[in-house]
MDTraj code that builds the backbone (N, CA, C; nanometers):
import mdtraj as md
import numpy as np

residues = "SER ALA PRO CYS SER GLN ARG LEU ARG SER PRO ARG MET ASP LEU CYS HIS LEU PRO ALA THR ARG GLU LYS GLY TRP TYR LEU ALA LEU MET ALA PRO ASN THR LYS GLY PRO THR TYR ALA TRP LEU ASP PRO SER ARG LEU TYR CYS HIS PRO GLN GLY LEU GLN ASP CYS VAL ALA ASP LEU LEU GLN PRO PHE GLN GLY ASP THR ILE ASP MET VAL ALA GLY ILE ASP ALA MET GLY PHE ILE LEU GLY ALA ALA ALA ALA ALA VAL LEU ARG LYS GLY PHE LEU ALA ILE ARG LYS ALA GLY HIS LEU CYS VAL PRO THR LEU GLU GLN PRO TYR THR ASP TYR SER GLY ARG GLU LYS VAL MET GLU VAL ARG THR ASP ALA ILE SER PRO GLY LEU ARG ILE LEU LEU VAL ASP GLN TRP VAL GLU THR GLY GLY THR MET ARG ALA ALA ILE GLN LEU VAL GLU ARG LEU GLY GLY VAL LEU SER PRO SER PRO CYS PRO ALA GLY VAL ALA ALA ILE CYS ILE GLU ASP SER GLU GLY GLY ARG TRP ILE ARG GLU HIS TYR LYS CYS ALA HIS CYS VAL PRO PRO HIS LEU GLN PRO ARG PHE ASP ARG HIS GLN".split()
xyz = np.array([
    [0.0845, -0.1187, 0.0000],
    [0.0000, 0.0000, 0.0000],
    [0.0879, 0.1235, 0.0000],
    [0.0291, 0.2373, -0.0340],
    [0.1040, 0.3622, -0.0395],
    [0.1504, 0.4000, 0.1000],
    [0.2667, 0.4616, 0.1124],
    [0.3141, 0.5021, 0.2446],
    [0.2235, 0.6081, 0.3045],
    [0.2110, 0.6055, 0.4354],
    [0.1241, 0.7001, 0.5045],
    [0.1933, 0.8352, 0.5146],
    [0.1315, 0.9385, 0.4605],
    [0.1921, 1.0718, 0.4631],
    [0.1910, 1.1330, 0.6009],
    [0.1125, 1.0727, 0.6915],
    [0.1016, 1.1281, 0.8258],
    [0.1994, 1.0644, 0.9248],
    [0.2801, 0.9701, 0.8803],
    [0.3698, 0.9014, 0.9738],
    [0.4776, 0.9977, 1.0236],
    [0.4982, 1.0001, 1.1555],
    [0.6036, 1.0835, 1.2120],
    [0.7350, 1.0069, 1.2136],
    [0.8446, 1.0806, 1.2289],
    [0.9759, 1.0171, 1.2305],
    [0.9914, 0.9220, 1.3488],
    [0.9352, 0.9590, 1.4621],
    [0.9511, 0.8767, 1.5819],
    [0.8645, 0.7513, 1.5727],
    [0.9238, 0.6315, 1.5926],
    [0.8429, 0.5092, 1.5893],
    [0.7448, 0.5017, 1.7051],
    [0.7602, 0.5870, 1.8049],
    [0.6695, 0.5836, 1.9188],
    [0.5356, 0.6505, 1.8886],
    [0.5244, 0.7222, 1.7769],
    [0.3971, 0.7807, 1.7392],
    [0.3677, 0.7442, 1.5945],
    [0.3099, 0.6274, 1.5768],
    [0.2771, 0.5775, 1.4441],
    [0.1338, 0.6186, 1.4122],
    [0.1172, 0.7115, 1.3196],
    [-0.0149, 0.7624, 1.2869],
    [-0.0850, 0.6799, 1.1802],
    [-0.0257, 0.5686, 1.1414],
    [-0.0855, 0.4821, 1.0397],
    [-0.1470, 0.3555, 1.0989],
    [-0.0942, 0.3094, 1.2115],
    [-0.1347, 0.1785, 1.2638],
    [-0.2816, 0.1775, 1.3045],
    [-0.3509, 0.0707, 1.2652],
    [-0.4893, 0.0481, 1.3070],
    [-0.5024, -0.0956, 1.3544],
    [-0.5828, -0.1210, 1.4586],
    [-0.6058, -0.2594, 1.5001],
    [-0.6886, -0.3333, 1.3962],
    [-0.6862, -0.4658, 1.4033],
    [-0.7607, -0.5460, 1.3059],
    [-0.9098, -0.5166, 1.3118],
    [-0.9612, -0.4965, 1.4319],
    [-1.1008, -0.4574, 1.4500],
    [-1.1039, -0.3319, 1.5360],
    [-1.1838, -0.2340, 1.4943],
    [-1.1904, -0.1072, 1.5655],
    [-1.3147, -0.1061, 1.6533],
    [-1.3036, -0.1677, 1.7714],
    [-1.4136, -0.1651, 1.8664],
    [-1.4166, -0.0304, 1.9379],
    [-1.5324, 0.0011, 1.9976],
    [-1.5444, 0.1285, 2.0686],
    [-1.4325, 0.1410, 2.1717],
    [-1.3639, 0.2533, 2.1665],
    [-1.2589, 0.2804, 2.2633],
    [-1.1220, 0.2275, 2.2259],
    [-1.1056, 0.1705, 2.1062],
    [-0.9739, 0.1152, 2.0690],
    [-0.8656, 0.2229, 2.0776],
    [-0.9016, 0.3449, 2.0489],
    [-0.8081, 0.4581, 2.0448],
    [-0.7626, 0.5029, 2.1831],
    [-0.8248, 0.4518, 2.2888],
    [-0.7815, 0.4887, 2.4237],
    [-0.6374, 0.4446, 2.4492],
    [-0.5960, 0.3382, 2.3817],
    [-0.4585, 0.2893, 2.3985],
    [-0.3557, 0.3855, 2.3404],
    [-0.3998, 0.4811, 2.2600],
    [-0.3079, 0.5801, 2.2044],
    [-0.2671, 0.6850, 2.3076],
    [-0.3426, 0.6969, 2.4157],
    [-0.3140, 0.8003, 2.5146],
    [-0.1870, 0.7675, 2.5917],
    [-0.1184, 0.8711, 2.6358],
    [0.0115, 0.8528, 2.7001],
    [0.0004, 0.8744, 2.8507],
    [0.0686, 0.7917, 2.9319],
    [0.0662, 0.8097, 3.0771],
    [0.1491, 0.9307, 3.1200],
    [0.1163, 0.9831, 3.2345],
    [0.1891, 1.0952, 3.2939],
    [0.3310, 1.0511, 3.3300],
    [0.4295, 1.1270, 3.2833],
    [0.5698, 1.1007, 3.3199],
    [0.6318, 1.2179, 3.3957],
    [0.5500, 1.3186, 3.4314],
    [0.6034, 1.4421, 3.4893],
    [0.5643, 1.4663, 3.6349],
    [0.4896, 1.3738, 3.6953],
    [0.4639, 1.3893, 3.8373],
    [0.3227, 1.4328, 3.8720],
    [0.2937, 1.4456, 4.0020],
    [0.1567, 1.4621, 4.0509],
    [0.0909, 1.5954, 4.0198],
    [0.1645, 1.6941, 3.9744],
    [0.1010, 1.8218, 3.9404],
    [0.0357, 1.8187, 3.8025],
    [0.0511, 1.7079, 3.7314],
    [-0.0090, 1.6926, 3.5993],
    [-0.1220, 1.5902, 3.6055],
    [-0.2086, 1.5946, 3.5039],
    [-0.3122, 1.4928, 3.4920],
    [-0.2485, 1.3553, 3.4783],
    [-0.3197, 1.2517, 3.5178],
    [-0.2608, 1.1169, 3.5220],
    [-0.2438, 1.0563, 3.3830],
    [-0.3144, 1.1106, 3.2849],
    [-0.3101, 1.0537, 3.1499],
    [-0.3237, 1.1679, 3.0500],
    [-0.2496, 1.1599, 2.9398],
    [-0.2502, 1.2646, 2.8386],
    [-0.3152, 1.2140, 2.7098],
    [-0.4363, 1.2617, 2.6783],
    [-0.5021, 1.2157, 2.5561],
    [-0.4531, 1.2822, 2.4294],
    [-0.3607, 1.3768, 2.4349],
    [-0.3315, 1.4568, 2.3160],
    [-0.2731, 1.3739, 2.2011],
    [-0.2058, 1.2631, 2.2308],
    [-0.1547, 1.1793, 2.1215],
    [-0.2697, 1.1177, 2.0421],
    [-0.3794, 1.0897, 2.1085],
    [-0.4980, 1.0380, 2.0392],
    [-0.5402, 1.1331, 1.9280],
    [-0.5336, 1.2641, 1.9549],
    [-0.5794, 1.3627, 1.8570],
    [-0.4874, 1.3699, 1.7350],
    [-0.3641, 1.3245, 1.7499],
    [-0.2705, 1.3241, 1.6365],
    [-0.3011, 1.2119, 1.5373],
    [-0.3747, 1.1102, 1.5824],
    [-0.4027, 0.9937, 1.4984],
    [-0.5312, 1.0203, 1.4209],
    [-0.5269, 1.0283, 1.2875],
    [-0.6463, 1.0689, 1.2124],
    [-0.7679, 0.9803, 1.2351],
    [-0.7491, 0.8460, 1.2296],
    [-0.8635, 0.7576, 1.2491],
    [-0.9058, 0.7538, 1.3951],
    [-0.8084, 0.7648, 1.4858],
    [-0.8416, 0.7670, 1.6279],
    [-0.9301, 0.8848, 1.6626],
    [-0.8960, 1.0027, 1.6127],
    [-0.9776, 1.1212, 1.6399],
    [-1.1159, 1.1075, 1.5782],
    [-1.1222, 1.0601, 1.4547],
    [-1.2537, 1.0444, 1.3903],
    [-1.3428, 0.9473, 1.4668],
    [-1.2870, 0.8337, 1.5087],
    [-1.3681, 0.7342, 1.5790],
    [-1.4074, 0.7823, 1.7182],
    [-1.3195, 0.8564, 1.7849],
    [-1.3515, 0.9114, 1.9155],
    [-1.4701, 1.0073, 1.9053],
    [-1.4659, 1.0983, 1.8089],
    [-1.5756, 1.1936, 1.7912],
    [-1.7044, 1.1206, 1.7532],
    [-1.6944, 1.0201, 1.6671],
    [-1.8129, 0.9443, 1.6275],
    [-1.8768, 0.8753, 1.7478],
    [-1.7942, 0.8188, 1.8367],
    [-1.8482, 0.7526, 1.9559],
    [-1.9135, 0.8527, 2.0504],
    [-1.8570, 0.9740, 2.0603],
    [-1.9166, 1.0762, 2.1458],
    [-2.0515, 1.1234, 2.0924],
    [-2.0669, 1.1255, 1.9621],
    [-2.1906, 1.1753, 1.9030],
    [-2.2977, 1.0678, 1.8875],
    [-2.2573, 0.9404, 1.8907],
    [-2.3525, 0.8323, 1.8629],
    [-2.4775, 0.8365, 1.9520],
    [-2.4653, 0.8591, 2.0842],
    [-2.5865, 0.8610, 2.1674],
    [-2.6825, 0.9746, 2.1348],
    [-2.6366, 1.0751, 2.0610],
    [-2.7202, 1.1906, 2.0315],
    [-2.7783, 1.1874, 1.8905],
    [-2.7608, 1.0744, 1.8206],
    [-2.8187, 1.0617, 1.6877],
    [-2.9702, 1.0762, 1.6970],
    [-3.0253, 1.1614, 1.6143],
    [-3.1689, 1.1857, 1.6170],
    [-3.2095, 1.2980, 1.7097],
    [-3.1188, 1.3420, 1.7980],
    [-3.1481, 1.4546, 1.8862],
    [-3.1202, 1.5858, 1.8128],
    [-3.1920, 1.6887, 1.8529],
    [-3.1647, 1.8214, 1.7975],
    [-3.0557, 1.8884, 1.8785],
    [-2.9485, 1.9245, 1.8112],
    [-2.8390, 1.9989, 1.8730],
    [-2.8221, 2.1277, 1.7936],
    [-2.8344, 2.2409, 1.8624],
    [-2.8247, 2.3698, 1.7955],
    [-2.6821, 2.4244, 1.7950],
    [-2.6044, 2.3894, 1.8977],
    [-2.4690, 2.4421, 1.9090],
    [-2.3863, 2.3485, 1.9959],
    [-2.2572, 2.3428, 1.9678],
    [-2.1630, 2.2690, 2.0508],
    [-2.0803, 2.3702, 2.1296],
    [-2.0629, 2.3456, 2.2592],
    [-1.9780, 2.4294, 2.3437],
    [-1.8648, 2.3441, 2.3986],
    [-1.7428, 2.3972, 2.3950],
    [-1.6270, 2.3249, 2.4458],
    [-1.5606, 2.4025, 2.5572],
    [-1.5025, 2.3283, 2.6528],
    [-1.4448, 2.3890, 2.7728],
    [-1.2940, 2.4043, 2.7561],
    [-1.2438, 2.5213, 2.7925],
    [-1.1026, 2.5574, 2.7891],
    [-1.0198, 2.4576, 2.8704],
    [-0.9184, 2.3942, 2.8162],
    [-0.8711, 2.4225, 2.6814],
    [-0.8890, 2.2999, 2.5910],
    [-0.8645, 2.1801, 2.6442],
    [-0.8638, 2.0629, 2.5573],
    [-1.0028, 2.0277, 2.5055],
    [-1.1062, 2.0756, 2.5731],
    [-1.2411, 2.0563, 2.5212],
    [-1.2641, 2.1303, 2.3910],
    [-1.1769, 2.2285, 2.3610],
    [-1.1877, 2.2983, 2.2333],
    [-1.1629, 2.2022, 2.1171],
    [-1.0715, 2.1076, 2.1360],
    [-1.0352, 2.0159, 2.0267],
    [-1.1528, 1.9251, 1.9925],
    [-1.2029, 1.8544, 2.0920],
    [-1.3132, 1.7619, 2.0674],
    [-1.4408, 1.8365, 2.0322],
    [-1.4640, 1.9503, 2.0982],
    [-1.5860, 2.0255, 2.0719],
    [-1.5897, 2.0805, 1.9308],
    [-1.4793, 2.1380, 1.8859],
    [-1.4758, 2.1919, 1.7501],
    [-1.4879, 2.0797, 1.6468],
    [-1.4241, 1.9650, 1.6746],
    [-1.4358, 1.8513, 1.5826],
    [-1.5801, 1.8023, 1.5750],
    [-1.6469, 1.7946, 1.6910],
    [-1.7868, 1.7519, 1.6928],
    [-1.8757, 1.8516, 1.6198],
    [-1.8502, 1.9813, 1.6398],
    [-1.9294, 2.0834, 1.5717],
    [-1.9132, 2.0736, 1.4206],
    [-1.7913, 2.0458, 1.3746],
    [-1.7680, 2.0324, 1.2312],
    [-1.8443, 1.9143, 1.1734],
    [-1.8447, 1.8012, 1.2462],
    [-1.9189, 1.6834, 1.1993],
    [-2.0685, 1.7135, 1.1932],
    [-2.1193, 1.7828, 1.2944],
    [-2.2626, 1.8143, 1.3014],
    [-2.3014, 1.9323, 1.2134],
    [-2.2011, 2.0057, 1.1645],
    [-2.2244, 2.1291, 1.0885],
    [-2.2998, 2.2314, 1.1719],
    [-2.2541, 2.2455, 1.2947],
    [-2.3106, 2.3427, 1.3878],
    [-2.2023, 2.4406, 1.4310],
    [-2.2441, 2.5498, 1.4936],
    [-2.1486, 2.6448, 1.5456],
    [-2.0823, 2.5938, 1.6716],
    [-1.9697, 2.6557, 1.7061],
    [-1.8928, 2.6166, 1.8243],
    [-1.8749, 2.7369, 1.9160],
    [-1.9020, 2.7178, 2.0444],
    [-1.8872, 2.8207, 2.1459],
    [-1.7768, 2.7813, 2.2425],
    [-1.6776, 2.8699, 2.2594],
    [-1.5680, 2.8447, 2.3528],
    [-1.6038, 2.8976, 2.4908],
    [-1.6013, 2.8080, 2.5914],
    [-1.6182, 2.8473, 2.7312],
    [-1.4787, 2.8613, 2.7893],
    [-1.4412, 2.9832, 2.8282],
    [-1.3029, 3.0176, 2.8561],
    [-1.2726, 3.0261, 3.0051],
    [-1.1451, 3.0108, 3.0380],
    [-1.0971, 3.0544, 3.1687],
    [-1.1065, 3.2065, 3.1716],
    [-1.1420, 3.2616, 3.2865],
    [-1.1704, 3.4047, 3.2962],
    [-1.0492, 3.4880, 3.2561],
    [-1.0783, 3.6035, 3.1947],
    [-0.9744, 3.6988, 3.1620],
    [-0.9298, 3.6991, 3.0185],
    [-0.9920, 3.6181, 2.9327],
    [-0.9483, 3.6087, 2.7937],
    [-1.0448, 3.6707, 2.6936],
    [-1.1671, 3.6959, 2.7346],
    [-1.2663, 3.7463, 2.6408],
    [-1.2814, 3.8977, 2.6564],
    [-1.2791, 3.9688, 2.5440],
    [-1.2848, 4.1152, 2.5470],
    [-1.4251, 4.1672, 2.5184],
    [-1.5253, 4.0833, 2.5423],
    [-1.6655, 4.1201, 2.5228],
    [-1.7398, 4.0938, 2.6533],
    [-1.8654, 4.1415, 2.6675],
    [-1.9413, 4.1128, 2.7904],
    [-1.9516, 3.9627, 2.8166],
    [-1.9270, 3.9231, 2.9421],
    [-1.9255, 3.7812, 2.9774],
    [-2.0045, 3.7544, 3.1042],
    [-2.0391, 3.6293, 3.1215],
    [-2.0956, 3.5771, 3.2456],
    [-1.9899, 3.4889, 3.3090],
    [-1.9684, 3.5037, 3.4396],
    [-1.8626, 3.4301, 3.5077],
    [-1.9200, 3.3287, 3.6068],
    [-1.8416, 3.2217, 3.6302],
    [-1.8808, 3.1178, 3.7252],
    [-1.7567, 3.0646, 3.7955],
    [-1.7456, 3.0813, 3.9284],
    [-1.6324, 3.0222, 4.0005],
    [-1.6482, 2.8713, 4.0124],
    [-1.5339, 2.8015, 4.0234],
    [-1.5392, 2.6567, 4.0383],
    [-1.4073, 2.6069, 4.0953],
    [-1.4056, 2.4808, 4.1356],
    [-1.2850, 2.4144, 4.1815],
    [-1.2529, 2.3025, 4.0842],
    [-1.1318, 2.3020, 4.0277],
    [-1.0997, 2.2014, 3.9270],
    [-1.0536, 2.0711, 3.9925],
    [-1.0130, 1.9747, 3.9093],
    [-0.9787, 1.8408, 3.9576],
    [-0.8603, 1.8416, 4.0539],
    [-0.7753, 1.9440, 4.0446],
    [-0.6578, 1.9507, 4.1318],
    [-0.6849, 2.0252, 4.2615],
    [-0.8079, 2.0737, 4.2780],
    [-0.8439, 2.1468, 4.3992],
    [-0.8194, 2.2959, 4.3914],
    [-0.7784, 2.3470, 4.2744],
    [-0.7525, 2.4893, 4.2594],
    [-0.8814, 2.5657, 4.2313],
    [-0.8937, 2.6835, 4.2949],
    [-1.0089, 2.7695, 4.2728],
    [-0.9865, 2.8508, 4.1450],
    [-1.0841, 2.8478, 4.0546],
    [-1.0735, 2.9178, 3.9271],
    [-1.2066, 2.9838, 3.8933],
    [-1.2058, 3.0584, 3.7841],
    [-1.3272, 3.1223, 3.7341],
    [-1.3366, 3.0946, 3.5845],
    [-1.4562, 3.0616, 3.5394],
    [-1.4838, 3.0328, 3.3998],
    [-1.5786, 3.1389, 3.3465],
    [-1.5689, 3.1703, 3.2176],
    [-1.6575, 3.2713, 3.1618],
    [-1.7019, 3.2339, 3.0214],
    [-1.8146, 3.2925, 2.9810],
    [-1.8675, 3.2709, 2.8464],
    [-1.9274, 3.4035, 2.7992],
    [-1.9180, 3.4295, 2.6722],
    [-1.9786, 3.5508, 2.6172],
    [-2.1294, 3.5428, 2.6324],
    [-2.1940, 3.6553, 2.6522],
    [-2.3372, 3.6560, 2.6862],
    [-2.4284, 3.6619, 2.5646],
    [-2.3727, 3.6772, 2.4442],
    [-2.4584, 3.6985, 2.3283],
    [-2.4768, 3.5758, 2.2403],
    [-2.4181, 3.4626, 2.2769],
    [-2.4202, 3.3457, 2.1879],
    [-2.5332, 3.2480, 2.2179],
    [-2.5807, 3.2450, 2.3425],
    [-2.6828, 3.1478, 2.3827],
    [-2.8137, 3.2204, 2.4084],
    [-2.9143, 3.1855, 2.3319],
    [-3.0480, 3.2392, 2.3530],
    [-3.1326, 3.1345, 2.4250],
    [-3.2375, 3.1776, 2.4973],
    [-3.3197, 3.0821, 2.5718],
    [-3.3731, 2.9699, 2.4835],
    [-3.3586, 2.8470, 2.5317],
    [-3.4075, 2.7299, 2.4591],
    [-3.3084, 2.6676, 2.3639],
    [-3.1929, 2.7321, 2.3444],
    [-3.0924, 2.6762, 2.2543],
    [-3.0401, 2.5445, 2.3116],
    [-3.0368, 2.4412, 2.2301],
    [-2.9962, 2.3086, 2.2765],
    [-2.8463, 2.2904, 2.2549],
    [-2.7758, 2.2719, 2.3655],
    [-2.6299, 2.2751, 2.3669],
    [-2.5738, 2.1362, 2.3948],
    [-2.4751, 2.0942, 2.3147],
    [-2.3940, 1.9776, 2.3480],
    [-2.2648, 2.0303, 2.4087],
    [-2.2413, 1.9995, 2.5346],
    [-2.1273, 2.0518, 2.6091],
    [-2.0176, 1.9462, 2.6113],
    [-1.8984, 1.9832, 2.5636],
    [-1.7905, 1.8860, 2.5428],
    [-1.6664, 1.9266, 2.6207],
    [-1.6063, 1.8301, 2.6885],
    [-1.4751, 1.8488, 2.7486],
    [-1.3944, 1.7224, 2.7257],
    [-1.2645, 1.7308, 2.7513],
    [-1.1790, 1.6149, 2.7316],
    [-1.2054, 1.5068, 2.8363],
    [-1.2259, 1.5484, 2.9619],
    [-1.2305, 1.4533, 3.0729],
    [-1.3176, 1.5091, 3.1848],
    [-1.3888, 1.4238, 3.2541],
    [-1.4602, 1.4633, 3.3755],
    [-1.4046, 1.3789, 3.4890],
    [-1.3302, 1.4427, 3.5779],
    [-1.2715, 1.3704, 3.6914],
    [-1.3551, 1.3940, 3.8168],
    [-1.3442, 1.5106, 3.8777],
    [-1.4287, 1.5416, 3.9945],
    [-1.5620, 1.6014, 3.9540],
    [-1.5703, 1.6529, 3.8321],
    [-1.6949, 1.7118, 3.7821],
    [-1.7082, 1.8604, 3.8065],
    [-1.6138, 1.9223, 3.8778],
    [-1.6267, 2.0631, 3.9111],
    [-1.6238, 2.1541, 3.7898],
    [-1.5338, 2.1263, 3.6969],
    [-1.5227, 2.2096, 3.5777],
    [-1.6474, 2.1961, 3.4908],
    [-1.6905, 2.0731, 3.4662],
    [-1.8083, 2.0517, 3.3832],
    [-1.9327, 2.1119, 3.4472],
    [-1.9439, 2.0989, 3.5776],
    [-2.0633, 2.1532, 3.6440],
    [-2.0671, 2.3053, 3.6319],
    [-1.9526, 2.3705, 3.6402],
    [-1.9484, 2.5155, 3.6233],
    [-1.9921, 2.5547, 3.4823],
    [-1.9463, 2.4797, 3.3822],
    [-1.9872, 2.5077, 3.2449],
    [-2.1376, 2.4864, 3.2269],
    [-2.1900, 2.3821, 3.2880],
    [-2.3346, 2.3583, 3.2839],
    [-2.4092, 2.4775, 3.3427],
    [-2.3609, 2.5272, 3.4562],
    [-2.4267, 2.6414, 3.5202],
    [-2.4258, 2.7638, 3.4304],
    [-2.3143, 2.7883, 3.3615],
    [-2.3079, 2.9023, 3.2711],
    [-2.4096, 2.8887, 3.1582],
    [-2.4140, 2.7721, 3.0963],
    [-2.5063, 2.7494, 2.9856],
    [-2.6501, 2.7674, 3.0325],
    [-2.6837, 2.7096, 3.1458],
    [-2.8217, 2.7154, 3.1928],
    [-2.8596, 2.8542, 3.2436],
    [-2.7638, 2.9269, 3.3004],
    [-2.7933, 3.0638, 3.3438],
    [-2.8282, 3.1543, 3.2260],
    [-2.7752, 3.1223, 3.1087],
    [-2.8062, 3.1988, 2.9879],
    [-2.9297, 3.1453, 2.9151],
    [-2.9896, 3.0387, 2.9682],
    [-3.1114, 2.9853, 2.9087],
    [-3.0902, 2.8697, 2.8145],
    [-2.9646, 2.8259, 2.7981],
    [-2.9384, 2.7100, 2.7133],
    [-2.9915, 2.5827, 2.7762],
    [-3.0242, 2.4855, 2.6923],
    [-3.0855, 2.3614, 2.7381],
    [-2.9868, 2.2466, 2.7232],
    [-2.9556, 2.1803, 2.8354],
    [-2.8768, 2.0581, 2.8331],
    [-2.9652, 1.9380, 2.8641],
    [-3.0648, 1.9566, 2.9476],
    [-3.1559, 1.8521, 2.9908],
    [-3.2549, 1.9202, 3.0836],
    [-3.3691, 1.8677, 3.1149],
    [-3.4272, 1.7414, 3.0672],
    [-3.5094, 1.7613, 2.9399],
    [-3.5928, 1.6613, 2.9092],
    [-3.6790, 1.6678, 2.7918],
    [-3.7740, 1.7868, 2.8068],
    [-3.8385, 1.8364, 2.6998],
    [-3.8502, 1.7704, 2.5701],
    [-3.7396, 1.8022, 2.4713],
    [-3.6467, 1.8908, 2.5049],
    [-3.5488, 1.9282, 2.4020],
    [-3.4080, 1.9295, 2.4604],
    [-3.3564, 1.8110, 2.4973],
    [-3.2236, 1.8089, 2.5577],
    [-3.1127, 1.8038, 2.4548],
    [-2.9970, 1.8453, 2.4928],
    [-2.8768, 1.8056, 2.4205],
    [-2.7982, 1.7203, 2.5201],
    [-2.6861, 1.7675, 2.5735],
    [-2.6215, 1.6844, 2.6735],
    [-2.4752, 1.7163, 2.6931],
    [-2.4040, 1.6170, 2.7495],
    [-2.2649, 1.6293, 2.7920],
    [-2.1847, 1.5161, 2.7284],
    [-2.0655, 1.5477, 2.6776],
    [-1.9801, 1.4455, 2.6174],
    [-1.8361, 1.4668, 2.6612],
    [-1.7669, 1.3585, 2.6938],
    [-1.6258, 1.3613, 2.7312],
    [-1.5669, 1.2244, 2.7028],
    [-1.4352, 1.2184, 2.6815],
    [-1.3709, 1.0889, 2.6595],
    [-1.4002, 0.9960, 2.7769],
    [-1.3879, 1.0474, 2.8974],
    [-1.4135, 0.9679, 3.0170],
    [-1.4905, 1.0519, 3.1176],
    [-1.5923, 0.9925, 3.1774],
    [-1.6622, 1.0513, 3.2918],
    [-1.6388, 0.9565, 3.4080],
    [-1.5528, 0.9964, 3.4998],
    [-1.5152, 0.9064, 3.6085],
    [-1.6301, 0.8866, 3.7076],
    [-1.6219, 0.7751, 3.7798],
    [-1.7253, 0.7403, 3.8778],
    [-1.6962, 0.8102, 4.0104],
    [-1.6857, 0.9428, 4.0035],
    [-1.6681, 1.0256, 4.1223],
    [-1.8050, 1.0788, 4.1635],
    [-1.8104, 1.1466, 4.2770],
    [-1.9376, 1.2051, 4.3196],
    [-1.9899, 1.3022, 4.2137],
    [-1.9001, 1.3885, 4.1625],
    [-1.9412, 1.4834, 4.0601],
    [-1.9760, 1.4167, 3.9292],
    [-1.8992, 1.3147, 3.8917],
    [-1.9298, 1.2421, 3.7691],
    [-2.0649, 1.1733, 3.7758],
    [-2.0965, 1.1137, 3.8910],
    [-2.2268, 1.0481, 3.9067],
    [-2.3400, 1.1491, 3.8999],
    [-2.3198, 1.2665, 3.9602],
    [-2.4237, 1.3702, 3.9558],
    [-2.4537, 1.4109, 3.8127],
    [-2.3494, 1.4277, 3.7325],
    [-2.3690, 1.4664, 3.5932],
    [-2.4422, 1.3564, 3.5168],
    [-2.4026, 1.2312, 3.5374],
    [-2.4692, 1.1198, 3.4692],
    [-2.6165, 1.1099, 3.5071],
    [-2.6474, 1.1387, 3.6342],
    [-2.7854, 1.1271, 3.6820],
    [-2.8758, 1.2371, 3.6275],
    [-2.8189, 1.3535, 3.5997],
    [-2.9007, 1.4687, 3.5647],
    [-2.8994, 1.5042, 3.4165],
    [-2.8050, 1.4490, 3.3387],
    [-2.7910, 1.4889, 3.1990],
    [-2.7662, 1.3675, 3.1107],
    [-2.8082, 1.3787, 2.9878],
    [-2.7745, 1.2764, 2.8896],
    [-2.6258, 1.2866, 2.8608],
    [-2.5540, 1.1757, 2.8723],
    [-2.4076, 1.1776, 2.8628],
    [-2.3573, 1.0791, 2.7578],
    [-2.2422, 1.1133, 2.7031],
    [-2.1699, 1.0224, 2.6141],
    [-2.0240, 1.0212, 2.6558],
    [-1.9637, 0.9019, 2.6531],
    [-1.8204, 0.8890, 2.6799],
    [-1.7686, 0.7691, 2.6027],
    [-1.6383, 0.7495, 2.6066],
    [-1.5744, 0.6520, 2.5183],
    [-1.5199, 0.5280, 2.5887],
    [-1.5294, 0.5205, 2.7197],
    [-1.4669, 0.4112, 2.7944],
    [-1.5627, 0.2920, 2.8037],
    [-1.5239, 0.1747, 2.7507],
    [-1.6094, 0.0562, 2.7631],
    [-1.6294, 0.0183, 2.9095],
    [-1.7432, -0.0421, 2.9435],
    [-1.7728, -0.0737, 3.0838],
    [-1.6639, -0.1547, 3.1538],
    [-1.6000, -0.2485, 3.0832],
    [-1.5003, -0.3336, 3.1495],
    [-1.3729, -0.2567, 3.1826],
    [-1.3508, -0.1411, 3.1188],
    [-1.2332, -0.0604, 3.1485],
    [-1.2614, 0.0532, 3.2466],
    [-1.3893, 0.0825, 3.2706],
    [-1.4234, 0.1966, 3.3549],
    [-1.3594, 0.1904, 3.4941],
    [-1.3579, 0.0743, 3.5632],
    [-1.2945, 0.0720, 3.6946],
    [-1.1470, 0.1100, 3.6911],
    [-1.0759, 0.0713, 3.5858],
    [-0.9341, 0.1064, 3.5753],
    [-0.9168, 0.2576, 3.5574],
    [-1.0034, 0.3179, 3.4791],
    [-0.9962, 0.4621, 3.4604],
    [-1.0322, 0.5348, 3.5895],
    [-1.1291, 0.4819, 3.6636],
    [-1.1670, 0.5439, 3.7918],
    [-1.0516, 0.5385, 3.8907],
    [-0.9712, 0.4316, 3.8819],
    [-0.8558, 0.4181, 3.9737],
    [-0.7286, 0.4793, 3.9169],
    [-0.7396, 0.5403, 3.7989],
    [-0.6236, 0.6022, 3.7301],
    [-0.5121, 0.5007, 3.7069],
    [-0.5527, 0.3863, 3.6493],
    [-0.4576, 0.2804, 3.6180],
    [-0.4471, 0.2639, 3.4658],
])
top = md.Topology()
chain = top.add_chain()
for i, resn in enumerate(residues, 1):
    res = top.add_residue(resn, chain, resSeq=i)
    for name in ("N", "CA", "C"):
        top.add_atom(name, md.element.get_by_symbol(name[0]), res)
traj = md.Trajectory(xyz[None], top)
């Protein structure tokens, strides 16, 4: 076959390799473990995004539960949620709204304080002119660990009148992994969710293994 134009020089990042069968979540093996210590996330999904088929299949799995649902806009959370959110918006042919860490937007914004997965106090903001009442939003982030970041984004969307859930016109929440934490369970209980981790692997992800 023709050589893959996307292959990198390093054999450790082969952008051509595909498993014999592409079951849901096969691309999770592309993610790299933390090698820099406890101040970093335990796993780095960014290598997954470098793999063309891995990224396509990941986005397809995130969108599959929402087939047939009306989605008016995709919103992604700063920063890595921008990658998956923008990719999902492109597939759906919908607009994309960036939910930012405070201090980056030069237009009127709504702010929401929150505590992230590392226990740090932060503030999130969104422009006030993009979400009109009743707009059905698919909210995307890379990962839900404690749920604090996602919950803050949910609050921003709902304070502006956007709809994530419940019926009759829900959109929902999507992330590569939604951990079985107190915050993760709350999000699963209250919103329609999509994630990429098969049930037999979920306990390992919850234990950060």
